[in-house]
C-alpha positions as CSV (number, residue, x, y, z in Angstrom):
1,M,-3.7,2.8,14.8
2,P,0.1,2.1,14.5
3,R,1.0,-1.6,14.3
4,L,4.5,-0.8,15.7
5,T,5.2,0.4,19.1
6,D,7.0,3.7,19.9
7,E,10.0,1.7,21.0
8,Q,10.2,-0.2,17.7
9,I,9.8,2.9,15.6
10,T,12.5,4.6,17.6
11,A,14.8,1.6,17.1
12,F,14.2,1.7,13.4
13,R,15.0,5.5,13.2
14,R,18.2,4.9,15.3
15,D,19.7,1.8,13.9
16,G,18.1,1.5,10.4
17,A,16.4,-1.8,11.2
18,V,14.1,-3.5,13.6
19,V,12.9,-7.2,13.9
20,V,9.3,-7.6,14.8
21,E,7.5,-10.9,15.6
22,D,4.2,-12.2,14.2
23,A,4.2,-10.0,11.1
24,I,1.8,-12.4,9.3
25,T,-0.7,-15.0,10.4
26,P,0.4,-18.7,11.0
27,E,-1.9,-19.7,8.1
28,A,-0.2,-17.2,5.7
29,L,3.2,-18.4,6.8
30,S,2.4,-22.1,6.2
31,A,1.0,-21.2,2.7
32,L,4.1,-19.2,1.8
33,C,6.4,-22.0,2.9
34,A,4.4,-24.6,1.0
35,E,4.7,-22.7,-2.2
36,F,8.3,-22.1,-1.9
37,S,8.9,-25.8,-1.1
38,A,7.1,-26.7,-4.4
39,W,9.4,-24.3,-6.2
40,V,12.4,-26.0,-4.7
41,D,11.2,-29.3,-5.8
42,E,10.6,-28.0,-9.3
43,S,14.2,-26.6,-9.4
44,R,15.6,-30.1,-9.0
45,T,14.8,-30.8,-12.6
46,Q,16.7,-27.7,-13.8
47,T,20.4,-27.0,-14.4
48,A,20.4,-23.2,-15.0
49,A,18.3,-20.2,-14.2
50,Y,14.7,-20.6,-15.7
51,G,11.3,-19.2,-16.0
52,Q,10.6,-15.6,-17.0
53,I,9.6,-12.3,-15.4
54,C,7.9,-9.5,-17.3
55,D,11.2,-8.1,-18.7
56,G,12.2,-11.5,-20.1
57,R,14.9,-12.3,-17.5
58,P,14.7,-15.6,-15.5
59,R,12.4,-15.8,-12.5
60,F,14.2,-18.7,-10.8
61,D,17.9,-18.3,-10.1
62,L,20.2,-21.1,-9.2
63,D,23.6,-20.9,-7.5
64,D,26.4,-22.8,-9.3
65,D,26.5,-25.5,-6.6
66,H,23.0,-26.5,-7.5
67,T,22.2,-30.2,-8.0
68,A,19.0,-32.3,-8.1
69,E,20.1,-34.0,-4.8
70,R,21.1,-30.7,-3.1
71,P,19.2,-27.9,-4.7
72,S,20.3,-24.3,-4.4
73,L,17.4,-22.2,-5.5
74,R,18.7,-18.8,-4.3
75,R,16.2,-16.3,-5.8
76,V,12.5,-16.2,-7.0
77,A,11.9,-12.9,-8.6
78,S,8.5,-11.2,-8.5
79,P,6.6,-14.1,-6.8
80,T,3.6,-11.8,-6.6
81,D,3.2,-12.4,-10.4
82,I,2.5,-16.1,-9.9
83,S,1.1,-16.5,-6.4
84,K,-2.0,-15.1,-4.8
85,T,-0.5,-15.9,-1.3
86,Y,2.6,-13.9,-2.0
87,C,0.3,-11.1,-3.3
88,D,-1.9,-11.1,-0.2
89,V,1.1,-10.9,2.2
90,A,2.8,-8.0,0.2
91,F,-0.3,-5.9,-0.5
92,D,-2.6,-6.4,2.6
93,S,-1.1,-7.8,5.7
94,A,0.1,-6.6,9.2
95,M,3.5,-6.3,7.4
96,T,2.0,-3.7,5.0
97,D,0.6,-1.8,8.0
98,M,4.1,-1.8,9.5
99,A,5.5,-0.3,6.4
100,A,2.9,2.5,6.7
101,D,4.0,3.2,10.3
102,L,7.5,3.9,9.0
103,V,7.2,5.6,5.7
104,G,3.8,7.4,6.1
105,P,0.2,6.5,5.6
106,N,0.4,6.4,1.7
107,V,2.5,3.5,0.6
108,R,3.5,1.9,-2.6
109,F,4.7,-1.5,-3.5
110,H,8.0,-1.4,-5.4
111,H,9.0,-5.0,-5.9
112,A,9.3,-8.4,-4.2
113,K,11.5,-11.5,-4.3
114,V,12.4,-14.6,-2.3
115,N,16.0,-15.0,-1.3
116,S,16.9,-18.4,0.1
117,K,20.0,-20.1,1.5
118,L,19.1,-23.8,1.4
119,P,21.0,-26.2,3.8
120,K,24.9,-26.3,3.3
121,T,24.7,-23.9,0.3
122,K,27.4,-21.2,-0.3
123,T,25.2,-18.2,-1.2
124,V,26.5,-15.0,0.4
125,V,25.4,-11.4,0.1
126,K,28.1,-8.8,0.1
127,W,27.8,-5.4,1.8
128,H,25.7,-2.9,0.0
129,Q,22.8,-0.4,0.4
130,D,19.4,-1.1,-1.3
131,F,18.9,2.5,-2.1
132,T,21.8,2.6,-4.5
133,F,20.1,-0.2,-6.5
134,D,16.7,1.5,-6.3
135,P,16.9,5.2,-5.8
136,H,13.8,7.3,-5.3
137,S,13.2,11.0,-5.1
138,N,13.3,10.7,-1.3
139,D,14.6,8.0,1.0
140,D,11.3,7.1,2.7
141,T,11.7,3.5,1.4
142,L,12.2,0.4,3.2
143,T,12.9,-3.4,2.7
144,A,10.7,-5.8,4.7
145,L,12.5,-9.2,5.1
146,L,9.9,-11.8,6.3
147,F,11.5,-14.9,7.8
148,L,10.0,-18.0,6.3
149,D,12.3,-20.1,8.5
150,D,13.8,-19.5,11.9
151,V,16.8,-17.3,11.3
152,T,19.7,-18.2,13.6
153,M,23.4,-17.3,13.9
154,E,24.3,-20.5,12.1
155,N,22.2,-20.2,8.9
156,G,23.5,-16.9,7.5
157,P,21.5,-14.2,9.2
158,L,21.2,-10.7,7.9
159,L,24.0,-8.4,9.2
160,I,23.4,-4.6,9.4
161,A,25.7,-1.8,10.2
162,P,23.6,0.2,12.7
163,G,23.2,3.9,12.0
164,S,24.7,3.6,8.4
165,H,21.4,4.8,6.9
166,R,22.3,8.2,8.3
167,G,25.6,8.2,6.6
168,P,26.8,8.5,2.9
169,L,25.5,6.5,-0.1
170,H,28.5,4.3,-1.0
171,S,29.5,3.4,-4.6
172,L,28.6,0.0,-6.0
173,W,31.0,0.6,-9.0
174,Q,34.4,-0.9,-8.6
175,D,37.1,-0.5,-11.3
176,G,34.4,0.6,-13.9
177,A,32.1,-2.3,-13.3
178,F,28.8,-2.3,-11.4
179,T,29.4,-5.0,-8.9
180,G,26.5,-4.4,-6.5
181,A,28.8,-4.3,-3.5
182,V,30.8,-1.5,-1.8
183,G,34.6,-1.4,-1.9
184,D,36.7,-3.6,0.4
185,D,37.7,-0.8,2.8
186,V,34.1,0.3,3.3
187,A,33.0,-3.3,3.7
188,A,35.6,-3.8,6.3
189,S,34.3,-0.8,8.4
190,F,30.7,-2.2,8.1
191,Q,31.8,-5.7,9.1
192,A,33.6,-4.3,12.2
193,A,30.2,-2.7,13.3
194,A,28.0,-5.7,12.1
195,R,24.9,-6.7,14.1
196,P,22.9,-9.8,13.3
197,C,19.2,-9.7,12.9
198,Y,17.6,-13.0,13.7
199,G,14.3,-14.4,15.0
200,R,11.6,-17.1,14.6
201,A,9.7,-17.8,11.5
202,G,6.9,-15.2,10.9
203,S,9.1,-12.3,12.1
204,V,10.0,-9.5,9.9
205,C,13.1,-7.4,9.7
206,L,12.1,-3.9,8.6
207,M,15.1,-2.3,7.1
208,H,15.7,1.3,5.9
209,S,16.8,1.2,2.3
210,R,20.0,3.2,3.1
211,V,21.3,0.9,5.9
212,A,24.3,-1.2,4.9
213,H,23.8,-4.9,5.1
214,A,25.3,-8.3,4.1
215,S,25.0,-12.0,5.1
216,T,27.2,-15.0,5.1
217,A,26.7,-18.6,3.9
218,N,24.4,-21.1,5.4
219,D,26.5,-23.7,7.2
220,S,23.6,-25.3,8.9
221,D,21.4,-28.2,8.2
222,G,18.3,-26.0,7.9
223,A,17.1,-23.5,5.3
224,R,17.1,-19.8,5.7
225,T,14.6,-18.3,3.4
226,L,13.3,-14.7,3.3
227,Y,10.4,-13.1,1.5
228,I,11.6,-9.6,0.7
229,V,9.2,-6.8,-0.2
230,T,10.2,-3.3,-0.9
231,Y,7.9,-0.5,-0.1
232,S,8.1,3.4,-0.6
233,A,6.2,6.4,0.5
234,A,3.7,7.3,-2.3
235,D,5.4,10.5,-3.0
236,A,8.8,8.9,-3.5
237,V,9.2,8.6,-7.2
238,P,11.7,5.9,-8.6
239,L,14.7,7.4,-10.3
240,S,15.8,4.3,-12.2
241,P,14.1,1.2,-13.7
242,V,12.9,-1.4,-11.2
243,A,15.6,-4.1,-11.0
244,V,13.0,-6.7,-10.2
245,P,10.0,-5.6,-12.2
246,S,6.4,-6.6,-12.0
247,P,3.1,-5.4,-13.5
248,D,2.3,-4.3,-9.9
249,S,5.3,-2.1,-9.4
250,G,4.0,1.3,-8.1
251,R,0.8,-0.2,-6.9
252,L,-0.7,1.8,-4.0
253,V,-1.2,-0.6,-1.0
254,R,-2.1,1.8,1.8
255,G,-3.6,5.3,1.8
256,S,-4.4,7.4,-1.2
257,E,-2.6,9.0,-4.1
258,P,-0.7,12.1,-2.7
259,G,-0.8,14.0,-6.0
260,R,2.8,15.3,-5.4
261,I,6.4,14.4,-5.6
262,R,8.7,15.0,-2.6
263,S,12.4,15.2,-3.2
264,T,15.5,15.3,-0.9
265,D,19.0,16.2,-1.7
266,F,21.5,13.3,-2.3
267,K,24.1,12.3,-5.0
268,M,25.0,8.8,-6.2
269,E,26.0,6.9,-9.3
270,T,23.4,5.5,-11.6
271,P,22.8,1.7,-10.9
272,E,22.9,-0.9,-13.6
273,I,20.1,-3.4,-14.1
274,P,21.5,-7.0,-14.0
275,S,21.5,-8.7,-17.3
276,G,21.3,-12.1,-15.7
277,A,18.8,-13.6,-13.2
278,S,19.8,-11.5,-10.2
279,F,22.2,-9.2,-8.5
280,F,24.1,-12.3,-7.3
281,V,25.6,-12.4,-10.7
282,Q,26.8,-8.8,-10.4
283,Q,28.3,-9.4,-7.0
284,A,30.2,-12.4,-8.2
285,Q,32.4,-9.9,-10.1
286,T,34.1,-8.8,-6.9
287,G,35.5,-12.2,-6.3
């Protein structure tokens, strides 16, 4: 039985994103938050990106305003590698069922990360489309952004450009460099159409991988932390290396192996895997 209502599925198809409450149990939410809080406390002893994911890059990424007194842990890459709780939510929860409602009954896990904007930190996300970071043979791929905190208008909510998933794939290359962000003119058009996605902790924003999105800095006294999991239809084959790799990348989390590859027609430039801790380093190149 579908987890999402017909109205929610229609909204996703129309706008490219939909926010759904109660995507996980209160117990799971509490456990996720407790683990992230422990990682923040650990980061207070660090002065630069640290830890290691399976390709050798840092797991824990710090913004350059990070201090022990006011930590700015902005990214935890592949938390499923180090946490059973994060595994359980990604691989077998109501959120996983929702992904199947949108991309079909056979679903793969692609990657996971935690993006956080701790109180009064400057981290921003510039306009981009996820598909141009992680292209597949077809675009039945989505990003589930689980709210670990209440997301409000003041703490840097996700902004989407409704309907942009039905438009072109925009370049993330600017002046010969892969910046992870669209050009200024395109960004201005998305900003003019921007719609915020907010809600209480435990909600999830299900976002099509082609929808343009961004977010602003957190000017509030509260944190805004998202557990982000990317899923794909099982017959959507990755066309580039996973930017946030894990030994579980490609794992079947719903349904069965389709035994086929499905492709659709599109053109885009080849993405570039970040050499540093995260795509925030790439986006910093745009000034």
